[in-house]
Structure formats: C-alpha cells, structure tokens
Backbone as a chain_set.jsonl record, in Angstrom:
{"seq": "MTYREITQTDVPALFPIRAATRENPLSRTELQALGITEASVTTMLSTTHRGWLCEANGEPIGFAMGDGKTGELWVIAVLPVYEGQGIGSRLLDLVETWLWSLGWQELWLWTSSDPTKRAFTFYHHHGWLVSEIKADVLSMKKVRPCV", "coords": {"N": [[8.269, -6.379, 16.15], [9.566, -6.052, 12.933], [10.768, -4.011, 10.292], [11.447, -3.895, 6.875], [12.914, -3.433, 3.627], [11.153, -4.697, 0.839], [12.148, -7.587, -0.899], [12.792, -9.322, -3.996], [12.499, -12.032, -3.469], [10.589, -12.035, -1.523], [8.145, -11.697, -2.72], [6.223, -13.888, -3.283], [5.091, -14.228, -0.708], [3.553, -11.99, -0.291], [1.072, -12.159, -1.511], [-0.756, -13.932, -0.066], [-1.193, -12.311, 2.193], [-2.417, -10.059, 1.095], [-4.776, -11.235, 0.203], [-5.957, -11.874, 2.584], [-6.825, -9.603, 3.888], [-9.114, -7.699, 5.836], [-11.003, -5.849, 4.866], [-11.809, -5.332, 1.506], [-10.446, -7.646, 0.37], [-8.404, -9.358, -2.013], [-8.164, -12.08, -4.092], [-5.651, -14.302, -5.5], [-6.54, -14.962, -8.07], [-8.339, -12.831, -8.645], [-6.51, -10.705, -8.49], [-4.803, -11.431, -10.556], [-6.506, -11.075, -12.737], [-6.446, -8.365, -12.819], [-3.966, -7.96, -13.757], [-1.978, -8.305, -11.963], [0.492, -10.182, -10.856], [2.822, -12.603, -9.52], [5.051, -12.449, -11.159], [4.669, -9.938, -12.448], [4.737, -8.167, -10.256], [7.323, -8.644, -9.315], [8.773, -7.657, -11.442], [7.956, -4.944, -11.332], [9.098, -4.226, -8.846], [11.747, -4.233, -9.57], [11.94, -2.152, -11.221], [9.984, 0.288, -11.271], [8.651, 0.377, -8.788], [8.726, 0.285, -5.164], [8.885, -1.247, -1.985], [7.879, -2.023, 1.433], [8.138, -4.36, 4.102], [6.553, -5.764, 6.909], [7.443, -7.744, 9.619], [6.706, -10.278, 11.998], [8.172, -12.151, 14.393], [9.762, -13.208, 12.356], [7.932, -13.772, 10.359], [6.06, -12.661, 7.569], [3.688, -10.055, 7.944], [2.494, -7.797, 7.047], [2.496, -5.312, 4.439], [3.585, -2.66, 2.23], [3.518, -0.75, -0.775], [4.828, 1.529, -3.217], [4.666, 3.519, -6.194], [7.272, 4.773, -7.82], [7.44, 6.061, -10.244], [5.042, 7.326, -10.765], [4.148, 8.452, -8.387], [2.236, 7.211, -6.881], [0.655, 5.75, -4.087], [0.594, 2.509, -3.888], [-0.309, 0.083, -2.605], [-1.413, -1.043, 0.595], [-1.349, -3.535, 2.963], [-2.369, -5.447, 5.699], [-2.349, -8.173, 7.909], [-5.412, -9.141, 9.427], [-5.373, -9.869, 12.222], [-3.325, -8.342, 13.195], [-4.081, -5.717, 12.992], [-4.551, -2.305, 14.057], [-2.262, -1.858, 15.508], [-0.467, -0.003, 14.688], [0.986, -0.723, 12.485], [0.2, -0.421, 9.777], [0.325, 2.38, 9.637], [3.068, 2.867, 10.011], [4.116, 1.535, 7.78], [2.911, 3.054, 5.759], [4.175, 5.513, 6.223], [6.827, 4.841, 5.556], [6.648, 4.353, 2.764], [5.643, 6.83, 1.87], [7.77, 8.548, 2.65], [9.84, 7.615, 0.99], [8.699, 8.2, -1.561], [8.475, 11.02, -1.353], [11.188, 11.591, -1.232], [11.925, 11.223, -3.823], [11.195, 13.489, -5.026], [8.542, 14.03, -5.489], [5.78, 16.189, -5.226], [3.198, 15.86, -4.692], [1.234, 13.169, -3.707], [-0.725, 10.259, -4.599], [-3.625, 8.061, -4.456], [-5.89, 5.285, -4.964], [-8.943, 4.286, -3.561], [-11.711, 2.686, -1.865], [-14.884, 4.268, -2.328], [-16.566, 4.348, -0.251], [-17.174, 5.899, 2.675], [-17.382, 4.702, 5.148], [-15.632, 2.667, 5.278], [-12.596, 1.363, 6.62], [-10.219, 2.127, 5.363], [-10.658, 4.66, 4.193], [-10.95, 6.345, 6.479], [-8.471, 5.851, 7.685], [-6.551, 6.842, 5.782], [-7.431, 9.527, 5.589], [-6.975, 10.367, 8.227], [-4.218, 10.419, 8.13], [-3.624, 12.647, 6.655], [-4.442, 12.623, 4.004], [-6.482, 13.768, 1.31], [-9.73, 13.915, -0.189], [-9.916, 13.699, -3.68], [-11.127, 13.004, -6.119], [-14.06, 11.325, -7.287], [-15.017, 8.33, -8.748], [-17.466, 6.357, -9.838], [-17.438, 3.638, -7.813], [-15.01, 4.136, -6.698], [-12.49, 6.067, -5.113], [-10.355, 8.797, -5.395], [-7.563, 9.895, -3.666], [-5.431, 12.46, -2.437], [-2.242, 13.669, -1.339], [-0.463, 16.397, -0.271], [2.941, 17.378, -0.33], [4.411, 17.801, 2.817], [5.435, 20.846, 4.377], [8.816, 21.37, 5.089]], "CA": [[8.0, -6.119, 14.756], [10.662, -5.501, 12.163], [10.384, -3.451, 8.997], [12.573, -3.897, 5.947], [12.523, -3.311, 2.238], [10.741, -5.935, 0.172], [13.033, -8.111, -1.917], [12.081, -10.15, -4.983], [12.161, -13.328, -2.879], [9.418, -11.867, -0.643], [6.928, -11.501, -3.504], [5.159, -14.888, -3.056], [4.472, -14.056, 0.623], [2.69, -10.828, -0.291], [-0.271, -12.5, -2.014], [-1.674, -14.387, 1.014], [-1.499, -11.178, 3.06], [-3.397, -9.238, 0.364], [-6.022, -11.997, 0.157], [-6.524, -12.045, 3.941], [-7.237, -8.349, 4.489], [-10.517, -7.724, 6.274], [-11.793, -5.065, 3.893], [-11.276, -5.336, 0.142], [-9.484, -8.709, 0.057], [-8.359, -9.78, -3.398], [-7.509, -13.371, -4.262], [-4.699, -14.366, -6.603], [-7.307, -14.934, -9.318], [-8.793, -11.459, -8.837], [-5.332, -9.89, -8.769], [-4.337, -11.81, -11.886], [-7.408, -10.428, -13.673], [-6.003, -6.97, -12.875], [-2.592, -7.936, -14.264], [-1.044, -8.325, -10.819], [0.971, -11.553, -10.647], [4.152, -12.622, -8.915], [6.014, -11.973, -12.188], [4.537, -8.487, -12.66], [5.2, -7.471, -9.057], [8.781, -8.763, -9.305], [9.25, -6.681, -12.446], [7.729, -3.611, -10.764], [10.091, -3.986, -7.811], [13.072, -4.024, -10.158], [11.898, -0.981, -12.103], [9.296, 1.5, -10.847], [8.057, 0.295, -7.449], [9.512, -0.09, -4.001], [7.968, -1.564, -0.906], [8.39, -2.414, 2.757], [7.487, -5.522, 4.695], [6.599, -5.869, 8.366], [7.504, -9.125, 10.051], [6.618, -10.597, 13.428], [8.817, -13.447, 14.578], [10.27, -13.659, 11.073], [6.845, -14.063, 9.427], [5.445, -11.443, 6.99], [2.348, -9.789, 8.415], [1.974, -6.618, 6.375], [3.41, -4.694, 3.474], [3.096, -1.512, 1.485], [4.329, -0.447, -1.941], [4.527, 2.744, -3.944], [5.154, 3.618, -7.587], [8.121, 5.94, -7.939], [7.267, 6.69, -11.566], [3.803, 8.107, -10.777], [3.831, 9.031, -7.09], [1.077, 6.531, -6.334], [0.71, 4.759, -3.006], [0.003, 1.419, -4.653], [-1.022, -0.867, -1.77], [-1.052, -1.356, 1.987], [-2.105, -4.711, 3.427], [-1.945, -5.944, 6.998], [-3.208, -9.266, 8.363], [-6.407, -8.648, 10.387], [-5.008, -10.061, 13.63], [-2.329, -7.336, 13.562], [-4.613, -4.369, 12.814], [-4.657, -1.476, 15.246], [-1.0, -1.812, 16.233], [0.393, 0.998, 14.081], [1.787, -1.302, 11.389], [-0.168, 0.283, 8.542], [0.841, 3.757, 9.72], [4.521, 2.814, 9.813], [4.343, 1.174, 6.384], [2.553, 4.229, 4.986], [5.25, 6.49, 6.41], [8.005, 4.392, 4.799], [6.403, 4.571, 1.346], [5.561, 8.264, 1.651], [9.116, 9.112, 2.788], [10.541, 7.267, -0.23], [8.147, 8.972, -2.67], [8.881, 12.416, -1.179], [12.634, 11.667, -1.545], [12.082, 11.239, -5.285], [10.844, 14.811, -5.497], [7.107, 14.225, -5.686], [5.177, 17.229, -4.404], [1.843, 15.396, -4.4], [1.067, 11.707, -3.846], [-2.11, 9.922, -4.828], [-4.024, 6.653, -4.322], [-7.279, 4.935, -5.179], [-9.524, 3.429, -2.52], [-13.172, 2.601, -1.907], [-15.559, 5.547, -2.113], [-17.407, 4.174, 0.952], [-16.491, 6.553, 3.803], [-17.422, 3.889, 6.359], [-14.525, 1.697, 5.226], [-11.446, 1.766, 7.434], [-9.178, 2.74, 4.537], [-10.941, 6.088, 4.052], [-10.62, 6.994, 7.741], [-7.023, 5.714, 7.865], [-5.836, 7.811, 4.924], [-7.818, 10.886, 6.005], [-6.242, 10.63, 9.482], [-2.812, 10.658, 7.813], [-3.457, 13.845, 5.861], [-4.866, 12.475, 2.611], [-7.747, 14.432, 1.063], [-10.482, 13.44, -1.356], [-9.597, 14.451, -4.883], [-12.062, 12.695, -7.197], [-14.846, 10.101, -7.097], [-15.47, 7.711, -9.994], [-18.268, 5.164, -9.518], [-17.251, 3.196, -6.434], [-13.614, 4.365, -6.292], [-12.17, 7.392, -4.653], [-8.956, 9.196, -5.509], [-7.133, 10.769, -2.578], [-4.097, 13.043, -2.674], [-1.579, 14.264, -0.194], [0.555, 17.348, -0.667], [4.16, 17.273, 0.445], [4.407, 18.728, 3.94], [6.542, 21.794, 4.47], [9.879, 20.874, 5.968]], "C": [[9.271, -5.557, 14.113], [10.166, -5.055, 10.818], [11.639, -3.478, 8.135], [12.022, -3.783, 4.534], [12.16, -4.674, 1.674], [11.786, -6.321, -0.87], [12.206, -8.985, -2.879], [11.696, -11.516, -4.409], [10.98, -13.255, -1.918], [8.082, -11.87, -1.423], [5.875, -12.597, -3.277], [4.427, -14.711, -1.721], [3.501, -12.892, 0.663], [1.225, -11.189, -0.622], [-1.196, -13.046, -0.943], [-2.052, -13.259, 1.962], [-2.592, -10.334, 2.393], [-4.757, -9.939, 0.345], [-6.7, -12.082, 1.52], [-6.992, -10.739, 4.57], [-8.728, -8.391, 4.791], [-11.434, -6.989, 5.316], [-11.07, -5.082, 2.556], [-10.23, -6.417, -0.094], [-9.538, -9.049, -1.422], [-7.548, -11.08, -3.491], [-6.481, -13.293, -5.385], [-5.405, -14.289, -7.951], [-7.801, -13.53, -9.641], [-7.639, -10.529, -9.167], [-4.817, -10.156, -10.184], [-5.198, -11.15, -12.963], [-7.079, -8.947, -13.845], [-4.581, -6.837, -13.392], [-1.552, -7.987, -13.185], [-0.707, -9.786, -10.513], [2.325, -11.473, -9.942], [5.181, -12.058, -9.901], [5.901, -10.458, -12.38], [5.013, -7.685, -11.461], [6.721, -7.506, -8.962], [9.376, -7.756, -10.291], [9.107, -5.243, -11.912], [8.8, -3.268, -9.718], [11.488, -3.757, -8.38], [13.105, -2.803, -11.068], [11.292, 0.249, -11.415], [8.849, 1.536, -9.391], [9.093, -0.063, -6.401], [8.551, -0.343, -2.879], [8.673, -1.982, 0.369], [7.493, -3.476, 3.335], [7.613, -5.404, 6.201], [6.554, -7.353, 8.72], [7.357, -9.196, 11.564], [7.173, -12.003, 13.578], [9.274, -14.056, 13.258], [9.219, -13.971, 10.024], [6.252, -12.768, 8.884], [4.016, -11.271, 7.477], [1.702, -8.569, 7.781], [2.994, -6.051, 5.415], [2.756, -3.494, 2.83], [4.051, -1.26, 0.326], [3.878, 0.858, -2.563], [5.15, 2.686, -5.327], [5.946, 4.924, -7.721], [7.975, 6.695, -9.225], [6.078, 7.638, -11.572], [3.488, 8.821, -9.482], [2.628, 8.4, -6.431], [1.448, 5.646, -5.135], [-0.075, 3.579, -3.561], [-0.823, 0.458, -3.798], [-0.501, -0.828, -0.333], [-1.948, -2.516, 2.392], [-1.507, -5.202, 4.727], [-2.896, -7.074, 7.389], [-4.149, -8.759, 9.466], [-6.015, -8.775, 11.863], [-4.0, -9.02, 14.127], [-2.822, -5.89, 13.359], [-4.628, -3.636, 14.129], [-3.379, -1.387, 16.045], [-0.015, -0.827, 15.617], [1.208, 0.505, 12.896], [1.463, -0.586, 10.082], [0.372, 1.699, 8.51], [2.326, 3.799, 9.45], [4.839, 2.494, 8.357], [4.007, 2.364, 5.461], [3.652, 5.265, 5.04], [6.495, 6.105, 5.599], [7.832, 4.65, 3.303], [6.367, 6.058, 1.041], [6.956, 8.904, 1.685], [9.924, 8.829, 1.513], [10.039, 8.107, -1.407], [8.517, 10.459, -2.562], [10.355, 12.569, -1.585], [12.891, 11.686, -3.035], [11.684, 12.585, -5.888], [9.363, 15.026, -5.743], [6.587, 15.273, -4.728], [3.753, 16.89, -3.988], [1.807, 13.888, -4.648], [-0.406, 11.417, -4.056], [-2.347, 8.427, -4.636], [-5.473, 6.51, -4.714], [-7.73, 4.067, -4.026], [-11.048, 3.416, -2.671], [-13.777, 3.976, -1.628], [-16.486, 5.48, -0.9], [-16.692, 4.76, 2.16], [-16.566, 5.757, 5.112], [-16.327, 2.839, 6.384], [-13.336, 2.257, 6.003], [-10.394, 2.501, 6.62], [-9.401, 4.261, 4.418], [-10.509, 6.836, 5.323], [-9.11, 6.968, 7.975], [-6.268, 6.774, 7.055], [-6.154, 9.24, 5.321], [-7.069, 11.283, 7.278], [-4.778, 10.961, 9.223], [-2.62, 11.79, 6.797], [-3.836, 13.744, 4.399], [-6.264, 13.09, 2.459], [-8.411, 13.891, -0.196], [-10.18, 14.333, -2.551], [-10.673, 14.244, -5.971], [-12.809, 11.408, -6.85], [-15.302, 9.625, -8.466], [-16.167, 6.416, -9.612], [-18.041, 4.792, -8.055], [-15.802, 3.354, -5.977], [-13.377, 5.842, -6.04], [-10.688, 7.667, -4.826], [-8.685, 10.146, -4.336], [-5.723, 11.248, -2.901], [-3.566, 13.604, -1.362], [-0.45, 15.136, -0.726], [1.749, 17.226, 0.253], [4.138, 18.286, 1.596], [5.608, 19.666, 3.863], [7.563, 21.279, 5.469], [10.604, 22.003, 6.632]], "O": [[9.951, -4.703, 14.682], [9.244, -5.65, 10.26], [12.734, -3.138, 8.583], [10.837, -4.003, 4.283], [12.789, -5.681, 1.998], [12.252, -5.475, -1.632], [11.061, -9.331, -2.588], [10.687, -12.095, -4.81], [10.427, -14.286, -1.535], [7.017, -12.03, -0.826], [4.707, -12.257, -3.091], [3.24, -15.025, -1.633], [2.688, -12.817, 1.583], [0.285, -10.604, -0.085], [-2.36, -12.646, -0.912], [-3.164, -13.267, 2.491], [-3.566, -9.944, 3.036], [-5.788, -9.276, 0.461], [-7.902, -12.338, 1.595], [-7.511, -10.758, 5.686], [-9.5, -9.039, 4.085], [-12.522, -7.468, 4.998], [-9.859, -4.87, 2.491], [-9.203, -6.132, -0.709], [-10.613, -9.03, -2.021], [-6.409, -11.159, -3.032], [-6.452, -12.318, -6.135], [-4.924, -13.625, -8.869], [-7.697, -13.083, -10.784], [-7.769, -9.659, -10.028], [-4.445, -9.233, -10.909], [-4.678, -10.715, -13.99], [-7.386, -8.347, -14.875], [-4.044, -5.732, -13.461], [-0.373, -7.744, -13.44], [-1.532, -10.525, -9.977], [2.894, -10.391, -9.792], [6.065, -11.29, -9.522], [6.917, -9.768, -12.466], [5.629, -6.632, -11.627], [7.343, -6.517, -8.574], [10.366, -7.089, -9.991], [10.027, -4.434, -12.03], [9.337, -2.16, -9.708], [12.326, -3.141, -7.721], [14.149, -2.454, -11.62], [12.025, 1.156, -11.02], [8.687, 2.615, -8.821], [10.155, -0.616, -6.686], [7.495, 0.287, -2.819], [9.873, -2.255, 0.39], [6.284, -3.505, 3.109], [8.654, -4.994, 6.713], [5.741, -8.112, 8.192], [7.807, -8.32, 12.302], [6.682, -12.939, 12.948], [9.187, -15.268, 13.061], [9.557, -14.389, 8.917], [5.966, -11.858, 9.662], [3.222, -12.21, 7.434], [0.507, -8.331, 7.954], [4.196, -6.277, 5.553], [1.538, -3.327, 2.876], [5.249, -1.525, 0.431], [2.716, 1.249, -2.458], [6.053, 1.89, -5.584], [5.382, 6.018, -7.735], [8.35, 7.866, -9.298], [6.084, 8.638, -12.29], [2.64, 9.714, -9.468], [2.05, 8.984, -5.515], [2.426, 4.899, -5.174], [-1.297, 3.657, -3.687], [-1.913, 0.054, -4.203], [0.686, -0.609, -0.087], [-3.161, -2.478, 2.186], [-0.291, -5.355, 4.847], [-4.109, -6.951, 7.222], [-3.715, -8.019, 10.349], [-6.299, -7.881, 12.66], [-3.838, -8.837, 15.334], [-2.052, -4.946, 13.537], [-4.708, -4.249, 15.193], [-3.4, -0.883, 17.168], [1.159, -0.819, 15.99], [2.035, 1.244, 12.361], [2.374, -0.187, 9.356], [0.829, 2.167, 7.468], [2.799, 4.679, 8.731], [5.726, 3.108, 7.764], [4.732, 2.64, 4.505], [4.023, 5.836, 4.014], [7.141, 6.975, 5.016], [8.762, 5.113, 2.643], [6.98, 6.511, 0.075], [7.277, 9.722, 0.823], [10.617, 9.716, 1.015], [10.837, 8.661, -2.163], [8.838, 11.088, -3.57], [10.725, 13.563, -2.211], [13.957, 12.117, -3.475], [11.813, 12.802, -7.093], [8.966, 16.111, -6.168], [6.915, 15.25, -3.542], [3.174, 17.505, -3.093], [2.29, 13.402, -5.67], [-1.253, 12.246, -3.723], [-1.41, 7.629, -4.65], [-6.205, 7.497, -4.79], [-6.983, 3.205, -3.563], [-11.587, 4.094, -3.546], [-13.267, 4.744, -0.813], [-17.127, 6.476, -0.564], [-15.708, 4.188, 2.629], [-15.888, 6.1, 6.08], [-16.116, 2.187, 7.406], [-13.108, 3.466, 6.034], [-9.741, 3.409, 7.135], [-8.458, 5.044, 4.527], [-9.793, 7.834, 5.25], [-8.536, 7.963, 8.417], [-5.443, 7.508, 7.598], [-5.257, 10.08, 5.387], [-6.586, 12.41, 7.39], [-4.159, 11.693, 9.996], [-1.574, 11.879, 6.155], [-3.586, 14.67, 3.628], [-7.114, 12.961, 3.34], [-7.743, 13.466, -1.139], [-10.187, 15.559, -2.448], [-11.073, 15.191, -6.649], [-12.261, 10.516, -6.202], [-15.884, 10.38, -9.245], [-15.531, 5.484, -9.119], [-18.412, 5.549, -7.158], [-15.408, 2.766, -4.97], [-13.975, 6.721, -6.661], [-9.855, 6.848, -4.439], [-9.46, 11.061, -4.056], [-4.935, 10.55, -3.54], [-4.303, 13.953, -0.44], [0.392, 14.696, -1.508], [1.606, 17.002, 1.455], [3.881, 19.472, 1.387], [6.662, 19.304, 3.341], [7.214, 20.812, 6.553], [11.531, 21.77, 7.408]]}, "num_chains": 1, "name": "protein.A"}
C-alpha cells in the first residue's frame, strides 16, 4: 500500500470508491445533488481542501479529505475488500495531522447517528466524541492532543 497526496488528476477515481463503500455509499447522482462534482472537488483541492489517496498495485483503493478552512474531516472512503487493514486509520491520521498543522484546536465531522454503523465506532476508537445530534446525523469533534 502506498499513500500520497491527492492531485487534481486523481479526482475522477475518487467517485467510484465513494459509491462502492459498504455503509453510506453515494452515487455520482446523489453527490451531484449535494453539489459534489468532479469540478467542485477539483476547485476545493486547489483552495480549501487537501486529501490523501491509498493505492494498491497502483490502483486507488481509498481516500480521505479535510477542509482546512473549517477544520472539518470531510470524507473517508475505502473499498470494502480493503476494510480492516488499517487504511482508514492511516488516511484519518494524514488528514488530522494536516488540519492540526494549520492550527486547528478542534476538528469536527458529520456521520450517521446510528451507533451500530462502523463509522461511529471507527471515529470513537480514534478519539472523536459526540457533539450534537440532528435528525439522523451526528456531529463528532476531536480536541487537539497535547504534544
């Protein structure tokens, strides 16, 4: 497995990964309805966002992105066949490290409010705490660790 920063040429490869996630998959059409398109992601990567890609044998298998303007962990997606191998944890660490380097003292994210979903357990295991619940979405926050 290799990890590297996402480039603008990687953007088209992110969408099939996001659509293939086991829990909470979103198709291109669903993402587009949320304003998330190849063009918008490319713009984000050149302005406010930064992300990392995991590859196996040169093929993208997972990615994560954060928003440097807001301190939000924006997305983590890993192909189901590669789950449980530490890829999500490594991608999370890369985004968190970048956001901490920008001076954020607290990071945040939105995820499903269903505590039986893997995302909730994953983030909780990595030190994220429940902050707010709105309908079926949950806000989680993580305070910068003491160094």
